[in-house]
C-alpha positions in Angstrom: -19.3 -4.5 3.4 -20.4 -4.5 7.0 -18.4 -2.9 9.8 -17.7 -6.3 11.3 -16.3 -7.6 8.0 -14.3 -4.4 7.4 -12.9 -4.5 11.0 -11.5 -8.0 10.7 -9.5 -7.0 7.6 -7.0 -5.1 9.8 -5.9 -7.9 12.1 -5.7 -10.3 9.1 -3.5 -7.9 7.1 -1.4 -6.8 10.1 -0.6 -10.3 11.4 0.0 -11.6 7.9 2.7 -8.9 7.5 4.2 -9.9 10.9 4.2 -13.5 9.9 5.6 -13.4 6.3 6.7 -9.9 5.6 7.3 -8.9 1.9 7.2 -12.1 -0.2 10.3 -11.8 -2.4 9.3 -14.4 -4.9 5.7 -13.1 -5.4 4.7 -10.1 -7.5 4.6 -7.0 -5.3 2.4 -3.9 -6.1 5.2 -1.6 -5.0 7.5 -3.1 -7.6 4.8 -2.6 -10.2 4.4 1.0 -9.1 8.2 1.5 -9.5 8.0 0.1 -13.1 5.0 2.3 -13.9 6.8 5.4 -12.6 10.0 4.6 -14.7 7.9 3.9 -17.8 5.7 7.0 -17.4 8.7 9.3 -16.6 10.2 8.7 -20.0 6.9 9.4 -21.8 6.0 12.5 -19.8 9.5 14.0 -20.2 9.0 13.9 -24.0 5.7 15.6 -23.9 4.9 19.3 -24.6 4.7 20.4 -21.0 7.3 22.0 -18.7 9.2 19.8 -16.3 7.1 20.9 -13.3 3.8 20.4 -15.1 4.8 17.1 -16.6 5.9 15.8 -13.2 2.7 17.0 -11.6 0.5 15.4 -14.2 2.5 12.1 -13.9 2.0 12.1 -10.1 -1.7 12.9 -10.2 -2.5 10.3 -13.0 -0.5 7.5 -11.3 -2.0 8.1 -7.9 -5.6 8.4 -9.3 -5.0 5.5 -11.6 -3.8 3.3 -8.7 -6.9 4.2 -6.6 -9.3 3.7 -9.5 -7.7 0.4 -10.5 -8.1 -0.9 -6.9 -11.7 0.3 -6.8 -12.4 -1.5 -10.0 -10.8 -4.7 -8.7 -12.9 -4.3 -5.5 -16.1 -4.0 -7.6 -15.2 -7.1 -9.6 -14.4 -9.0 -6.4 -17.6 -7.9 -4.7 -19.6 -9.1 -7.7 -18.0 -12.5 -7.4 -18.6 -12.8 -3.7 -18.3 -10.4 -0.7 -15.6 -12.6 0.8 -13.5 -12.0 -2.3 -13.7 -8.3 -1.7 -12.6 -8.8 1.9 -9.6 -10.9 0.8 -8.7 -8.2 -1.7 -8.7 -5.5 1.0 -6.6 -7.8 3.2 -4.0 -8.3 0.4 -3.8 -4.6 -0.4 -3.3 -3.5 3.2 -0.9 -6.3 3.8 1.2 -5.2 0.8 1.1 -1.6 2.1 2.6 -2.6 5.5 6.3 -3.3 6.2 6.7 -4.0 9.9 8.6 -7.4 9.5 10.7 -6.4 6.5 11.8 -3.2 8.2 12.7 -5.0 11.4 14.5 -7.7 9.4 16.6 -5.4 7.3 17.6 -3.2 10.2 18.5 -6.1 12.4 20.9 -7.3 9.7 22.8 -4.1 10.2 22.8 -4.7 13.9 24.1 -8.3 13.4 27.0 -7.2 11.3 28.0 -4.6 13.9 27.7 -7.2 16.6 30.2 -9.3 14.7 32.4 -6.2 14.4 32.1 -6.2 10.6 31.6 -2.5 9.8 32.0 -3.0 6.0 29.2 -5.6 6.0 27.0 -3.3 8.2 27.4 -0.5 5.7 26.6 -2.8 2.8 23.4 -3.9 4.6 22.6 -0.2 5.5 23.0 0.9 1.9 19.9 -1.2 0.9 17.6 0.9 3.2 19.0 4.4 3.2 19.6 7.0 0.5 22.8 8.6 1.9 26.3 7.7 1.0 27.4 5.1 3.6 31.1 4.9 2.7 32.4 7.6 5.0 30.3 6.4 8.0 31.9 5.1 11.2 30.0 2.8 13.6 28.2 5.7 15.2 27.1 7.0 11.8 25.8 3.6 10.9 23.8 3.4 14.1 22.4 6.9 13.6 21.4 6.2 10.0 19.7 2.9 11.0 17.7 4.5 13.8 16.6 7.4 11.5 15.4 5.0 8.8 13.4 3.0 11.4 11.8 6.2 12.7 10.9 7.5 9.3 9.7 4.1 8.0 7.4 3.7 11.0 5.3 6.5 9.5 5.7 5.4 5.8 5.3 1.7 6.3 2.9 1.4 9.3 1.2 4.4 10.6 0.2 6.0 7.3 -1.0 2.8 5.5 -3.2 1.9 8.4 -4.5 5.4 8.7 -5.5 5.5 5.0 -6.7 1.9 5.2 -9.2 3.0 7.9 -10.4 5.9 5.8 -10.7 4.2 2.5 -9.8 0.5 2.8 -7.2 -1.2 0.6 -7.6 1.1 -2.4 -6.7 4.3 -0.5 -3.8 2.5 1.3 -2.5 1.6 -2.2 -3.0 5.1 -3.4 -0.9 6.3 -0.5 1.9 3.8 -1.3 2.0 5.2 -4.9 2.4 8.7 -3.4 5.2 7.3 -1.2 6.9 5.4 -4.0 6.8 8.5 -6.3 8.5 10.5 -3.6 11.2 7.9 -3.1 11.9 7.7 -6.9 11.5 11.2 -8.2 11.0 13.4 -5.1 14.7 14.5 -5.0 16.2 18.0 -5.0 19.0 17.2 -7.4 19.4 18.6 -10.9 17.4 15.8 -12.6 14.3 15.9 -10.3 14.3 19.4 -8.7 11.5 20.5 -11.0 10.1 17.2 -12.3 9.7 15.7 -8.9 8.6 18.8 -7.0 4.9 18.0 -7.0 5.5 14.4 -6.0 7.6 15.5 -3.0 4.9 18.1 -1.9 2.2 15.5 -2.4 4.1 13.1 -0.1 4.5 15.9 2.5 0.7 16.5 2.5 -0.1 12.7 2.6 2.3 12.2 5.6 1.3 15.4 7.5 -1.3 13.8 9.8 0.4 10.3 10.1 3.7 12.0 11.2 1.9 13.9 13.9 0.1 10.8 15.0 3.6 9.3 15.5 4.4 12.0 18.0 1.7 10.6 20.2 2.2 6.9 19.6 6.0 6.7 20.0 6.2 8.2 23.5 3.5 5.7 24.7 5.5 2.9 23.1 8.6 4.2 24.8 6.8 4.0 28.1 5.9 0.3 27.5 9.6 -0.6 26.8 10.7 1.4 29.9 12.2 4.4 28.0 11.5 8.0 29.1 8.0 9.1 27.9 8.4 12.8 28.8 11.9 13.1 27.2 10.4 11.7 24.0 7.6 14.3 24.1 9.9 17.2 24.9 12.3 16.3 22.1 9.4 16.2 19.6 8.2 19.6 20.8 11.7 21.1 20.7 13.3 19.4 17.6 10.5 18.0 15.6 10.6 20.8 13.1 14.4 21.0 12.8 14.5 18.7 9.8 14.3 19.8 6.1 11.2 17.7 5.8 8.1 19.0 7.5 7.3 15.4 8.7 10.5 13.3 9.0 11.8 15.2 12.0 8.8 14.3 14.2 9.3 10.6 14.4 13.1 11.0 14.5 12.8 13.4 17.4 10.6 11.0 19.3 13.1 8.2 18.7 16.0 10.4 19.7 14.3 11.4 22.9 13.3 7.9 23.8 16.8 6.5 23.1 18.7 9.4 24.6 20.9 9.9 21.5 21.5 12.6 18.9 20.3 12.1 15.4 20.5 14.3 12.3 23.6 16.3 11.3 25.4 16.5 8.0 25.3 13.6 5.5 26.5 12.9 2.0 24.0 12.3 -0.8 25.3 11.4 -4.2 28.6 13.0 -3.3 26.9 16.2 -2.2 27.2 17.4 1.5 23.7 18.1 2.9 23.7 20.0 6.2 21.0 19.0 8.6 20.3 20.2 12.1 21.0 17.9 15.0 17.9 16.3 16.6 17.9 15.2 20.2 20.4 15.4 23.1 23.4 13.1 23.3 22.6 11.8 26.8 24.9 8.9 25.8 26.9 7.9 22.8 25.0 6.0 20.1 25.9 2.3 19.9 24.7 -0.8 18.2 22.3 -1.7 20.9 20.3 1.4 20.0 19.4 -0.2 16.7 17.9 -3.2 18.6 16.0 -0.9 21.0 14.8 1.2 18.0 13.3 -1.9 16.3 11.5 -2.8 19.6 10.2 0.8 19.8 9.0 0.5 16.2 7.2 -2.8 16.7 5.5 -1.7 19.9 4.5 1.6 18.2 3.1 -0.5 15.3 1.0 -2.6 17.7 -0.4 0.5 19.5 -1.5 2.1 16.3 -2.8 -1.1 14.9 -5.1 -1.5 18.0 -6.3 2.1 17.6 -7.1 1.6 13.9 -8.8 -1.7 14.6 -11.0 -0.2 17.2 -11.8 2.7 14.9 -12.7 0.3 12.1 -15.5 -1.2 14.3 -17.2 2.1 14.5 -16.2 4.0 11.3 -18.4 2.7 8.5 -16.7 1.8 5.2 -18.7 2.2 2.1 -17.3 0.4 -1.0 -18.1 1.8 -4.4 -20.2 -1.1 -5.6 -23.2 -0.7 -8.0 -25.6 -1.2 -5.1 -23.8 1.6 -3.2 -24.0 4.0 -6.2 -27.7 3.1 -6.7 -28.4 3.8 -3.0 -26.7 7.1 -3.2 -28.7 8.1 -6.3 -32.0 6.9 -4.7 -31.2 8.9 -1.5 -30.4 12.0 -3.6 -33.8 11.8 -5.4 -35.6 11.3 -2.1 -33.9 14.3 -0.5 -34.6 16.6 -3.5 -38.3 15.5 -3.4 -38.6 16.3 0.3 -36.8 19.6 -0.1 -39.2 20.6 -2.9 -42.2 20.0 -0.6 -40.5 21.6 2.5 -38.1 24.4 1.5 -37.4 25.2 5.2 -35.6 21.9 5.4 -32.8 22.9 3.1 -29.4 22.5 4.8 -27.3 25.4 5.9 -24.7 26.5 3.2 -21.8 25.6 5.5 -23.2 22.0 5.7 -23.3 21.7 1.9 -19.6 22.5 1.8 -18.8 19.2 3.4 -19.5 19.3 7.1 -22.0 16.5 6.9 -25.6 17.2 6.4 -27.6 14.5 8.1 -30.8 16.1 9.2 -33.6 13.6 9.9 -36.9 14.6 8.3 
């Protein structure tokens, strides 16, 4: 697939997501992932391994299986016609994104609060957060909504596009499997503390770079919607690591700084009180309008990162694993070994062999 073809996949997938969001009536890969996780968990728990080992094997096999399945589908599509492969990439990246669905769900919470219906707001909120919403007052609902917007900006926009640039639709889907595993078994409760440990750590690793990208993207988005750029940056530097997660605190801190509100603090999860440090300064009290501003900040951040990824896709070559590609790699390897046999002085430095990119012209 040429750079031009690959680059046009991103606007197609991104604007398709903005246009239709998650199609409720159509099969969705994330739902299939959820079913695969539930099915596999029952089998792996009955196996001969310890909980930690079983959970780790489950996570590795499902992530690798997702990636290989998508690669196989890409090879079949490429064999039919290159356009079919492009359509597949568009579909996979589209399904990995969640800009419109996130905005829609959060604005439903805002609409309920605007109509002074706190009970309905909490019901809508319970569909998108894991905490217990029953004890929350209006400020607590606002805080929870803003936090989920901040975290899902990374999970549903920045990370999928990041991995899409690196490995097309297959790698974006592999990331979503990591993310789905964490959301289903990556808990610290009695049931999943051991079984889900590896899935949670894998999600931490997968989101490490995207979360830190958000620390750059969000302040610039804040600037575009006339919110304080430097306060967002300062809050990230001061409070970004005050969250139990090594990644979630970074976008939350950026949002807290941009909005001038305090996030974090204690919450109830499955009836258990979980103490969290506060993030941000309470320049003002959080109110329902902060939800609307947070969605604007999320959408503008999504556009900024989309344009960065789109520009990168024009210059970063994508090499699909087709038969022709593999044949070319094998031919290139034979030619290199032949040249090195005749000219031993042209052998690459050992450091380059370890993955730093040997590309010496002979």
